[in-house]
N, C-alpha and C positions, 0 to 999 in steps of 0.2 A: 969451293968458295969463290975463287976468281971467276969461274964460269957463271955462277949465280949473279955476281955483281955485274958482269958484262951483260947478262940477259936483262937485268933491271935497267941498266943505262940505255940499252938499245930498244927497250919497249916503247912503242909509239905513245906519245904524249896524248892525254885526253883533251880533245878540243874544248875550248871554253864556249859556253852559250853566249850568243850575241842578242842583246835587247836594245831597241831604239826608243829614245824618249819622245813621246808625243808632245804636241804644242800645249802650252799651259791652258789655253782656252779651247781645247778640243770639245769640252762640254760648256755650253753657254750658262750665263747666270740664271736663266730660267730652268735649267736642268736638262736640256736636250742636246743632241749632237749638233755641232756648229754647221757642218756640211757633210752629211752622211755619204753622198755620192762620191765626193772627192776623197773622203777618208777611206772608203772601201777600195777605191783605186790605189791609194797609197799603200794600204795594208797588203793588197795583192802584189804590188811591186816588191814590197819587203819580203814577202813569202817567196817570190820568184828569185830573189837575191840570196836565198838560203838563210835569211835572218830567223832566229828562233822565236822572237816575240817582241812585245812592246812594253814600255813602262808608262804609266799615267798617274798624275796627281788626282786624288779624290778629295775635293775641297769641302771642308766642313761648311763653309759659307754658302755652298750650293746645295749640299745634301741634307741640311737641317734648317730649312727656311724659317721655321718657327719652332719653339721649344717642344721637343718630343715628337715632332712631325718630320718624317724622313722621306727623302725623295731621291731614289737611285736610278730612275728610269733611263736617263742618258747613259749612265755607266753600264746598266744591264744591256742596252743596245750595243755598246762598244764591246763588252765581253762576248756577247752572242755573235757579233760579227767576226771577232778574232777566232772564236771556236769554229765557225763555219769555214774560215779560211785556213785554219790549222796553225794559228799562232798562239803562243802562251802569253800570259799577262802578268806583269809585276805591278803591284799597287803601292803607291806612296800615300799614306794617310796624312793629309795636309791640314793640320789644325791651326795653321797660321794664315794670315791674309796675303794676297798677292798684289803687287803694285808698288812696293816701296824699296825694292832691291834692284841691284844691277841685273839687267837682262829680263826684268819683268815686262812683258809686252801687253799685259792686260791688268785690269783692276778687279779683284775678287775680295771683298771685305769679309770679316768674320760675320757670323749670323747677327742680325740686327738686335735680337734680344740679349746678346752678349755685348755687342759694340756700344750699346747705349749705357752700359754700366760704368760707374766711376770707382776709382781706388782699387782696381784689379790689374793695373798695367805697370810695366817697368817704367821707371822715371830716371832722368839724370839728376844731377845735384841742383839744377836750376828749375826742376819741376816739370820739364818737358816729358809728356807721356808718349809711349810707343805702343800703338794699338795693333801691332802686328801679331802678337801672341799674348795670351793671358800669363801674367807673372806666376812663376812657381811659388812665390810667396802667398798667392791667393788660392792655393790648393784646397783649403778648407772653408773658403768664403761661400756663403749661400747666394746663388743667383737664380731667382725664381724657383726657390725650393730645392735646388741641387747645387752641389759643389762642382767645380771644373772636373775633378776626377770622376764624379758620378756621371757627368755629361759625356765624358770620353767613353766610360764603360757602357752607357746606354747606346752610344753611337756604334760601338763595336758589336754589340748584341744585335742591333738592327742590321748592320752590314752582314754579319754572319747569317742572319735569317734570309736576307735578300739574295745572297749568293751561295746558299747552302749546297746547291748542285754543281757549283763551279770551283769552289775552294779545294785545292789539292789536285785538280786536273787542269783546268784552263788557267786559273789563278794559282801560280806556283810560288809566289813570294809576296810578302807584305813588309814594307819598310815604314817604320813609325816616326812621323814627324814630331819633334819634341822642343821646338823653339822657333825663333825667327828664321825664315827661309827653310824651316824644317830641321834646323841644326840645334843641338843642345848647347846653347851659349846665351850670353846676355846680348841684347841689342847694343850696337856700338856706333852706328852712324845712320842717321835719318837723312835720306837724300834731299829732303826739303831744307836741311840745315848744313849738310856737308856734301862734298863731292868725293866720291870714291876714286882712288883709294887714299884720299887725304886723311889726316888725323881726325878721328871721331872722339867720342866720349862714352865710356861705359854707362849704360842705363841700368844700374844695379840697385836702385833704391825702391 
């Protein structure tokens, strides 16, 4: 028994995989790679440094420019580049906008057909809306014939179809964004009204 315990304690620990987050604007608003030559060089450097893969946000505001029209071209280029170099990819499905949080270096709004809707956003007690993420209270509200939950479902179906040959091999993980900054929480501070990390106000109305 003691020998078994000793063997377990002395067994080499399994190394953790290392993934590096790509820039938020790796894919442009028009859906293409921002700088494919530079990106390829950076990915090759990561590979030479024994990094296992990269993580990238897949923005709803880029990939569904109009209702039920999906555009994954830039992301397919990125995944193909990683595949050729020998890197794995973690996907973060970003159903929030970019540009209103600390560290946001670019502006990527939600799809226009969503952004123009009213009464689907979190608000504070003064009525200030936060258009970073559709309120969970609006799950069953029809927007151009679909609820937000149906929109998300359609998006995932389109993504699965576009990357059917890469999911499970090159794409090894998907993290699902579920709120402001991708986090399951209420908005609490709009940078246009507060300075992080000062006191904000829950927008839970």
